[in-house]
N, C-alpha and C positions, 0 to 999 in steps of 0.2 A: 057593501057587500066585500071582501080583502083577503085575501089570500093569507092572513097566517100562519097557518100549519107550519108553515116551513121559515120562518122569519128566525135570523141566524142573532142567537142573545148571545149576552157579554162573556158564558161561562162557557164558551167550545174551545175546547183541548184542542190542542194540536194537530192535526191530520196520520192518521195510520201510516204507514210504507204502504204504497200504490199497489193493488195488487194487481198480477199476472194478468193481461190480458184487456185493463183497464184503463179509462180516459180520464184524466186531470183538469181541471177549469180551476184557476185562481186569478181573479180581477186583483191587478195590480195599480187599477183607477179606473172612475168613473162612473165609480157605483156612491149614490149620496152628493154625487156634485156632476156640474159639467165643466167639462173637464178632463184633461190628462188619463183621457183612453188606451187603458192596457190589459190586454188580456194572457195569458199562457196556458196553454194548450200542453198535457205531459202524455206520450204513451211509450210502454217500451224502451223509457230513460232516455228518451229525446224531447226536448221542447222544440214550441212551435209559438213564435210572438203575433199574437194579431194586435194592430195599432202601439205606437206608442207615442203619447201625445204630451203634451203640456199646461195648466191650472193656473190661470192669471191670480194672480196677490190680489186680496180685499185690503180696506181700508185698515184694519186690524193688523196685516200683518208690510208694515212701513220698510221701505228699503230694498224690499225684498221685490226681485224681477221676475222670476217666473217661479213653478214651482213642479217638481219630479216625479213620476213615480218611483216608489221605492224600492228599487235593485237587488236589497237583499238578498231578498228569499234564493236568486238566484245571480248572486254575483260571483258563488262559486262552483255553478254548473254550466258560464258563460259558454264551452265547451262542448255542450250537449246542443244546442239551441243551430235547431238547424236552419232557422229562417226566420225576419218579418214578413210579416204578410201585412200592408196598409191599403184600409182600406177605401180611401183620399186622400186629399192634400192640403186640407186645413191645419190649423197648427195646435188643435188638443186632439189629433189622430199622428202629429209627424214631428213636434215640435222638440219631444225627449231625443228623439233619435241620432243627431249629434254626441251626448251626454249615454248613450249607449252603445254607441261607435267606439271612442274611447275606451273603452275599455276589453273592447275586442273587436278589432277595424275590420274583417273580414264576413261578418254577420250578411249573407244576401238578404238582402230588399229585394219584394215582390209588390209588385203593383203595377197601375196600370201607367200609360203612359206619359200623360199629365203629374199624375201626381210623381213620377221618378225625376220627374224635370225639378216640377219644386224643391224636392230631396236633397237633388244634385246642386242645384244652384246655392241652398242654404248650407250645404257642407263643404261646399266649394271656400264659402266665406270663414267656416272653423278648419279649413285648411287638410279635409277628410277626400279619401280618395273610394266611394264604396263599393263594391261587388252591388251590382242593379239586377234585376232579371223583371223583365218588360212582359208584360199578361193581359189579355182583353176579354170581355164579356166572352163567353162559350168556350173559353181557354182552361187546361189545366195541369196542373204545376204537384211535381213531387218532391218535396221537403222530405229528407227524413224517410218515417215511417207513416207521415202526413199525405193522403191524396189531396190540396189542393183543387176545387172546380168554382171555377168565378163567374161572377150574375150582374149584368147588368142592372144597377139599380138611377133611380133620379135624386138625383140633390140643388143644393144652392151651387156645385161648383161641378166644373166638367169632369169627366172619367168616373165617376164612384163606382164603387162595385161590392156584391155581398161576396163572399165567401161563404163553401160547402168543405167543410172539413171530413173525410170518408175515412176511419181507420176501425179496424176488426171488433172494436169495442163500442161502438156506433158512428151515427153520423150526426157533429154537430153547425149547426149554424147558424152566422155570424150575417144580420145586415148590415154593417156600418151605419151612419149616417141617409136613412132615405125617408122619399117622399112619394105621392104618386099623382102626378101632373100629367093629368091625360093629355096636354098641348103643350109640351116644352120646347119653350125656344131653340135648341140643336134636336129636337126630333126621337132624341135615348129616356123613352118608355123604362118605366119599373119592369123587369121580365116576371111578372107573376106567371107565366105558362111555367117557368124552370122553377120554380115555389111550390107551384102545385106536385112538377112531375117529383121533385124531389120527396113532398108529401104521400103521393103514392105510395115511395117508395120505401119511407120512413124517415124523420125528422125525430131525432131521440134527445135535444136538446136543441133548442131556439133561441137564441141571442138576438133582441130587438132593443131599436132606438124608444126608447121614451119619452122623449122632451116635450114631447105636446100632446100626453097622454090623456092629460086634465083639457085639450083644447077640442069642443066638439065638432062633429062635421069632418067634412074631405077639405084640401087644401085649394087654397084657389091658384091659379094658374098663374105663369109666373110671366104672359100674354098680358093680363091685364092693367101690369103696370106703365105698358107702352103708352096709350091712350093719354093716361095722369102722368108722366113724363113732359107726353107732346103738348100738356096745357100750359102744367108749366113751362114750359121753355117759349109758349107761345106769348104769356103773361110779361114775362123776362123783360125788360129794358135795359135791367144793364150786366154787371158782371155777373154768371151762372158759375156756381159749385156745387159741384155731386158728392157728398162722400160718400164709401162704401167701404165692403170687405175688402180688402186689398187681394180678397180672392178669387169672387166672385163678379168669372169672365162675364157671366150670361148678364149682369145689370150694368155692366160696362160696355157690353157691345147697346145697350136698346142707349146707354146715352150716345154713345156716339152715331148709332142710326139719327135719332133724335139732334144733335147737334150738323150734323151734314145737310138735314131736311130745313134745319134754320140759317143755314150760314155762319156757321160759328165754327172758329178751332177752339182743337182744344189742345189741353197741355196735360199732363199726369205729376201730383205732388206727390211727395213718401217715397222711402227709398223702397221699401216693401211692393207699391204699384207697382213703381216704375219695373221695376224686376220681375213682377209674375205677369205685369203681362206682357211686357218685353219674350218670356219665355211662350204664352198661349197667343203671344202674334208669328213666333215661331214656329208652333207646331199645328197654326193653319185653322187654331178656335176661335182668335180675336179676329173679324175681317173690318182690315180697316183700308177706308176710301183712299186714293193719292193726293197727296196734299193735305188731308184732314189736320194730321197732328204736328203739334210743335211744341218747341220745347218751353219750357219755366219760362226762359229771359227774354223768348217772344214775345209770347202771351199777354207777360208784368208791361211791352211795351206795348200791344195794340188796342186799340178801343175798344172799351166796355164790354159793348155790347155784341162785338164781333167773339167772344171766349167763353168757352168754358175748361174749368178746372176740374178734374180730378183727382181726390186726396183721401188720404188715409184717416184715421179719427176718428171714425162710428159711434166708436163708442166711448170715445169722452178722454181718451188717452192722454197723459198730460205733454206729452214731447212729442206727440202725431203731429202731423201739419197742422188740421183742424182745429189743435187743442191750443198751439203758440198762434193759429190768428184769431183764435176766440178772446187770445190774454193780448194780443194786439205788438206780440213779441216775434213776428215771423220776419225772415231777414228778408223774402222777398214780397211778400203776400199781405197788405194791407185789407182789412174789410171796410169799404165807403160805402156810406148810407145809401138804399137802393138797393145794393149788391139780395141775389137771391142763394139761398144757399140750403143744400138737398140733402137730407139723412137719408138715406136706402139703403137703408140696413135695419136689423132687430134689435131689441135691447136685451144683453145679454144679464140673466139673473147675476143681480151684485153691481152692475155698471148703472145704474139707473141716476144716482146721485151723479158722477161725474160727468152722464149725458145733458143731462135736463142743466148742469154747471153751466155747459160747452152752449147749451143752447142758450141761455139768458143774455154771456158774454158773447155772444154772437147778436140778438135783440138790442143789446144795449149798445154796439158800436154804427147801431141805425140798419141790422140784415134783416132781410123778412127769410124766417127756418122754416121750412116743408118738414116734417116729418112723420112719421108712423099715424099717428094721431092725430094727423088734422088732414093724413093723406094719403090713399093707396099706395105709397112709395118704394113697398118692401112685400112680398109674402116667404113664410118662412119657409124652410129645407127641410124640414121635418112632418112627418106622417100625426096628424091630428088624429083623433081616437076613431073614428068613421073609415080611414087606411087604416089604424092598428086592426080594427076586428077583421076586415078584409083578408089580409095576411094570414089572421089567424085562421081562419075560414077558410084559406087557402090552403096555407102550408098544412096545416091538422097536425102541429109536432107534437111528440107524445109528453116533451116536459119546455116550459118556458123560463126562463133568466130573465126579467127585464133590466135594461142595463142605458146608459146613455142616461142618465137624469138624478134632481134631487130625490130625498126616500118619498117627498109626493110624488112625481113621478113615475115610480116604482112603484107606489099603491097603485095608484090609478090604471096603469098599465096592466096587474094585477087582478085588477074589478071587472075590468075590460074581458082579458082571457076567463074569468070564471063568469062571464055573461055569453060568450061563445062555446060553454059547456066543457070545459075543462077544471077537471077535479081541483081542489084545490091545494092539494096535497101536490101534484104536480108543477104547481107556480115555487119556484125557485127565490123568494126574496131573502137577497143577499148583500153585502156592504164587501168595502175594497177590503184584503183577506180572507174571507171566507172562502173557503175550497168548495168543490161539489166534484165529485166522484159518478164517470156514467159504465157501467157495468149490466155487460148483456143486456141492454137500451134501457137500464133501470137509473135514474138522476136521483142526487140525495147529498145533502151538505153532508161533508166528511165530518169539518174542523174549520179552523182559522189558522194563519197567519201571521204574526206579526207584520206591519207595514204602518207606515208613518209618512210625515212631509218633509221633503228633500228639498231642500230650497239654494235660489241658484239667486244669488247678491255679488252684480259684478260680477268677477272670476273666479270667486268663491261658490265651490259647491258645494252644500252640504254640512259646512262650515258652520253658520249660525241656526241657533233651533231656537226653541221654545223659551229657556232663558232670557236671550239676545232681544229674541221678538218682544219681552213681558219691559223689560227694560228699555225698550225705544221708544212703546208704548206712555211707560209712564213717564218717559224726558219729552215726549210730546205733549203729554196731557196736564201734566203736572210742570217739567219742570226741571231743577235740580238745585242742590245746594251745597256748598264744598266747604270745607269748615280744615281750617288748619293753629294747629296752637304746639306750644315750644313748649318743655319741662326742664328740669333740671330734678332728676330721681336722687339725687342724693341727700338735696335739701328741700324736696316734695314741693317745688314751688313751678307756677309757672312765670317761664322767663319774656316772654313776650306774651302780647294781650292776643287774642284768641282773632283769625283775620277770617271771615267769611264772605264767600261769593258767590252770586247764585244769578242762577237763567232761567229764561223764559218764566219768570216767579212775577217780577213783580217790577214795579220801573223805578219807585220809589225806592235806596235800598237802607234807607233808615227804616223803614216795615219790620229789619233786621234786631236794633236798636234794642230794647226787651227782650229778643232771645238771647244775644252776646252775654249781657248782664247776666240773665241765669244760669246759661253755661259755662261760665268763669264762676263764679258761685258752687254751684252743683263740681265740678273737677276738682279746687278749692277743699271744700270736705271730702270728697272721696282721699283725693293724697293725702289730706292728713288722717284721713282712714287710715293709710297705711299702702295704696294702693299703688304701683304705679306699672306694672304693667301697659303698653302701650295699646296692646289690644284690647282690652277691657276696658282702659278710658273713652279708644274709640268707642264701644259701645254704649258706653256711656252717655259720652255726646250725642250719638245717633237716636240714644231712649230718648231725651231731653227734649232735644231739636224737633225731633219726630211731633213727641207730644202736644209741643207748643202750637206747632205748627198745626197738627191737627184739631187740635181749641181755640186756637185763634183763627187760623184763615179755615178747614175745614180743608185742608188740603195736605196729597200726599204727595208730596215730590224726592227723589233719588238724593236719598242723604250719602256722601263723600267725607267722612272723616277723615283727619291725617292726624298723628300724633306724633311729632318726634323729640329726639331726645339730643341733649348736648349735655 
């Protein structure tokens, strides 16, 4: 059973002007994808942003570092932004903040203590001094016409919050990322009582995390990881390296506790790991026994059976610490036969190939690799189907808009909602750019706004587009062929032989000898017919060499012809 009635269609038009007293919701990211979560609320001429994250590139986006939400829809209205509410400190929720603040630096950022500490450290690297508004679960904060109420939720990072936004048009609740661990390591539960209370007064639109909507049942407690790590530590006879998300304070705490029990010292590896755990330690969220932590330099000089390294790179990132170790080019850590590597994280969709490449690289070097498929060294931070049903039954929203998920997750979440008794037309299946208006407690899709992918490539933001990526893909897959010819227009002759240079096509340059003869023959005929325009001659060269390469090698390289006149 699926909620297809409100499925967005390609023929959605631009939304009408927002009616007086209505609340508008636009998702600029996070729908149909895992990442770059960003929702924009509009009421009475003011805007409220909930989260502002990044999406990490896939293999078909070569050279791209990050993908941002498309700020174009609000770029001309930045003065109307009352605040940005941040639900928690993961990169897919805070990573694009520096790029938004470059456009207007005094937008207030509202979030929990740990979330804002991570944001502040990130913005310091971008030389930005933000306006920070710290809140905690149970607090209220007014930003323009938006009355925000914050609710405690359990996630794989401390200090995660849901937010209820009260306006005269209705109440919107955004869960952020959440799960319902009944035995959380930090004792912080998802506050179902608050969701129930809001449900009794009326939630007009619920935006809820859909990541694990396809996964049946209820989440396994974080506490179940402790005994597994304990067993790994007991069995390890040499160096231990644990790779985790750089923000997973609870997981790192479990590693520190096991290391203390087994008499091992701990060193952090990777800039983001050092930064985030330093923030967590300063805020009292990470408990470190005296003398337990050592520097990486100290760790590398100690006997391997006395060391645990806690590293970044659990998603197979090639430039991460673990990625460099797997290739054997980390400048301080060399993997030895008998080392034990623990990948204490989930596989983010799209990263599977990169992760297995790292696992194979480590195994080749003689290490024993423990990961989620071989031992319970990670549990998800997102609510599976049983918990999503629980939330729907407790909160009883009038309308649901599944967020934070690929299409299969959004549809699965919609089906769960129907199972709990929600009408299909009360479930709004949307994608990035789709606009939802809430009028007198009734939510409906009213149109869409144009949104695209904004690529960060080094220091360039938005300068790389689909055309450039297509060229990069061609260069990476097929190589390129450059041809240069010099002609004398008045005599219509080729005054120098055609010069050909190829890269990424074949090791033997002689493979193009027949093509060179063919190009010269075609050029001579074209010149004899009276055609001397360099641009048209370039097109002749491109067509000729392109057809020859396709017919002879079944390849389609990038072809760059140059015609010079003397």
